[in-house]
N, C-alpha and C positions, 0 to 999 in steps of 0.2 A: 707491437707487441706492448703489451699490458701488466708488469708485474701482478702475481698475485696478491689477493689482499683479503685475510680474514673476515666475513660476517661474525654475527653475535652467534650463529649456530654453527659457524668453524667453517663454513663452506662458503667457495668463491668460484664466480666462472672465469675459466683462462680461455685466452685468444691469443693468436699469432695471425698478421693480417700480412700478406706478400705483395709489395708491390707490384704494378703491372711489366717491369722491367725485368723482374728478377721472377726464375724459375718457382713454378705454383703444381703442388704435386697432386693436385684435387682433379680427377678423372671429368671428361661431359658429361653430364647428368643420366639420360640412357644407359650409357657404358658404366658409369659408375652405378647403379641400380641395377643392369646384369651381373657386373661384376660381383658385387656387395651379394647377392643372391646365391651365386655361386662358392662366394668363398663360405656362405653359410652352408650352403647342403655341403659340401665338404668335411666344414667340424663336424657336421653331423653324424659322417663316417667313419673320420679319421683315430677314434678311440677304439676302431674293429681293425683297420688294417695298419697299425703302428706295430712297435717292436714290442716284443715282448720284457723288456724291461728299461729301464730310461738309462742312457748312456753316460750321462755327467756331462755333456756337451756343454759348456761353457762360451759363447761367445761376446766379445769383449773388444771396445775401442775408447781412443782418449780424443775428447774433441777441443780443439783450440784455434785460435783467431790466426789469420795470416793476411798479408798486405794483396792490395787489388793486382799488383802487380806480378806474387806470385801466384793469385789465381789465374789470372789472364794468360802467364805464360807456360801453366802445367796443361791448360784446354788448349792452347795454340801447339802443342807438341804431342802430347796424348790425348787422341781422341776415345768419346764415350769414357770420358773418368767419371767416378763414382763416389772418389772419395773429398771433391769438394763442392762447395755449397754456397750460394749467396741468399742470403734473409735479410728482409725488410726487420729492423729492429729498433724501437724507437725513434722512428722515422729515417732513420739511414743504413744503406745497403751495409752488413757486414760479410765478411769472409770466412767461411769455417772448413777446414778441411780435420778428417775423423783418420784416425790412423789405427787401422786392426792392432793389436796386442792383447798378451796375456792378461788375465786379471791379476795377478800377482805382481807384474810388471807396472800397469796401470796405478796401481793403488799402493804400490811401494812407497815408503815413506809419510803417507796419510792413516797409516793404521792408529795413532791416536789418537788424532782429530774425533772430536767428536758428533755424532749427530744431532742436529739442534732443532729441529722439524722434519715432517714429510708428506707429502701429496699424491693422494690415490686418484690418478686421471684417468677418465674413460672415456671412450672413442664408440662411437655406434657400429653395431654391424652390418647397417645398411643405412640406407640415404634417407628411405622413407620412414624408417622408424621413430616413433616418438621420443624425441630424447633419449636417455640412455635406461629405457625398459627394460629389464631381464638380459637381453642380447649384448652385453657389451665386450669390448678387451679393455685388460685393465692395466697399467704400469703405475710403475712407482716411480716418486721423483724425492729425493731423501737431499735433505739441505746439509751440508758438513763446513766444519768452521774452518776458516780462513777464506772465506768468499766461493765454496765449490758446492757442486752437485752430481751425485750419481744416480742416472736414470737403472732402473733393473726390471726387468718383467719374465714371467714366461710365454713363449711364441713355439706352441707345437711341443717337442723333445724338449728344447732349447732353454736355457737359461741366458738370459742377453745384459747386458752392463753394459753403460759408456757414463766416461766420467770426465768432469771438465768445468770452467767457469762458469758463477751459476746464472748469470745472464745467458750467456750462448746456449749453454746446455738445456734451460727451459724453454728457447725459443726451437732450437735443433731439436730437441725430444719431442716436442708436437708435434712435428712433421715427419722425423724420421727415426727409424729403429737402429739398432746396432749397426746392423749389417750396410747401413745406407741405403736401404729398400724406403719408399716414400709410404707414409701410412695413408691406407687409402681415404681415411676420413682423419682430419685431424682435430685434435684433442679439444674438447670445449668445455667439460664440466671439470674440477679439479678440486679435490676436499683437502683442505691441509689443517696439519695439526702439528702445533709446536709441541715440543719436547721439553722434559724438568730441565733447569739449566744445572742441577744441583751434580753429585757423582755418580749419581742411578741413572743417567745418561746414558746410552749407549754410544760405543765408537764405531768407526770402519774396522778396527781388527775384531770386535765382539760380532760384527754384520758378520765379516770372512767366516768365521770360529762357524758362526750358526747355518753357515751356506753347508761347509763341508761338515758340519756335525747333523742336528734334528732335520734339518732343511733335505740334507742328500738322502737320509734314512728314509725319508718320509716319502720320495719326490718315485713319482709313477710315470708311467706313459700318457700322454696326453689322451684325455676322456672329455669330451664336452661335455658333460656332465658330473664326472668323479672327480676330475683334475683335471683341470684346463686354467687361465691365468687369473682367475679373480680366485680361486681356492690360493695360491701362490699369493697374491697381494693379499690375502684376509691374513693370513699366516705370517707374514713377514710385518702386517702391522702388529698383529698380538705380540711379537719377538720384541719390536719397536718400546710398544707401551708397558712392558714386563721382561725385560731382556734378561736370560742364564747366563749369566757373563762366563762362568766355567763348564763353556759346552766345547764339543768339536777339540782343535788342536789342543787346548790347555789339558785335556785329560788323553791323552794319545800316547801311547805306550812307546819305547826305544824304535822296536822292531816298523810299527807304524810310520813313525816319523823318517828312518832311513831312506821304505819305500819311496816317502813323498820328496825328501830330497835328490832322491835318484833320479824323478822325473822333472824337477825344477827345484835347482839350488837355493832361490832367494827364496822359497818357502820357511827357510830356517829361520825369519825371523819370524815367523808365530809360532814355535814350538817351544815347549815348557824350557823356563829359564836355566834347569839342571844338563836339559838337552844340549843346549846353546853351549856347555864348556865340553859339551864329549868331541873326544878329539875325531873319532871315527865317523861321526855323525857330521861332525863340520870339515873335514877333509871331502866325505862326500858330496857334502853342498857346494865347497868349492869348486869342484870336478867340474860339477854340473850348472854352473854359473859363468855369466858371462863375463871375462876378466876376472873373475876368482871374487865377484862382490859380494859373492854371500858372507867374506869374512867380516863384514863391517856390523852383521848381525850375533857373532860370537861374541861370548861372556868377556869382559874386561882381562880376565885371568888368563884366558888364552893366548889374548891378540897380546899378550904382554908374557907370552913364555917363549923362551930363545930357542929350544928346541923343536917346539910346533912350527914357529915362525918360519924356521928355514925350510920345514917341509913342504909348507903351503906354497913358502916363492918358488921352490922348485919344480911346483906343481904347476902355478899361476904366477908368473913375475909379479903381474899388476897388482896382490895383493898385499904387495910391500906397504901403500898407502892408507890402509886397515890396519896397520900391526901399531902397537904401541909407540909413543916417541921414541921412546930412548932406542928400540928396536931397529926405528927407521936411519937411526943415524950408526950401527954397528955396521961396521965394514964388512961381515963375513955372510950378513943376514942382506945387504944391498948387492954385493958382487953375486950374491947366489941368485938375486931377484934381475940382476941385468944379464946375468948368462941363460936364463929361462926365455928371457922375451927380446932386451935389450932396448925397452922405452920405458924402463919402471920407473916413476916418480922418485 
């Protein structure tokens, strides 16, 4: 694996090499050519047979490193496992696990991290194709503060995303999608651009707002010529270059936020500040988040409100850990939490 470096024009070549004793996703030459042609012809017709609307289907996974012992143990007991992979990176074999999860869970806690740079990576549609001329699949790698990386791409109807430590993600995403399926041809050409380091740089939270707002409104069923992976990458690059920060969630009304937290309580983290202090909104979020984790995103005033705290811990005892320090020492609040689940901190 050779890290990407920007050239004078801002473009560079990406290459990830697998050693002989590590899995290789590259098909035999003839099979690869036939498969690529079939995929190309299928893409030509998909715009006519797909659904009449985009379902907002987002596939997401978190990528992290595991030990060789974990890798071998899972392979021994679970045959055909496709969540663990071995890749040669910088001359050594690294073992990587892909864990599917919701986008809000994967990116929870990273909303304030800045996106420092991005790369548009291109893979040819056919082996015999000269470089990435005209027909290519595009996916985006976003370098996130703290040494992380986010991969995002449109594949048919779906929006696919992966998140993890930068070196692992750059190697893994070059060969695999968020679903764990190998890319037909590994990414060989990536164009990298560094974003401004000032306050105008977008954050992960801004990106999530863009996905929920302008991107979702524009999204259409897959069409090779009018709405494909290249269009998504181009739209994303335009946003990263000139982010509109007050989009998506920040402009949603109370009813829309209530509907969102009913589906996933942790979405409260992206709600407007005023609504994070709304009792009904926060209680709904608590009821629809594991162990009441959504309370951590409520306003300080609400987390310090005794009557609200009693109501919250009676719904989810583990909410106690996110109440104000004074309330965590309040006998009535603690007793109510223990009575609810018996395991409150």
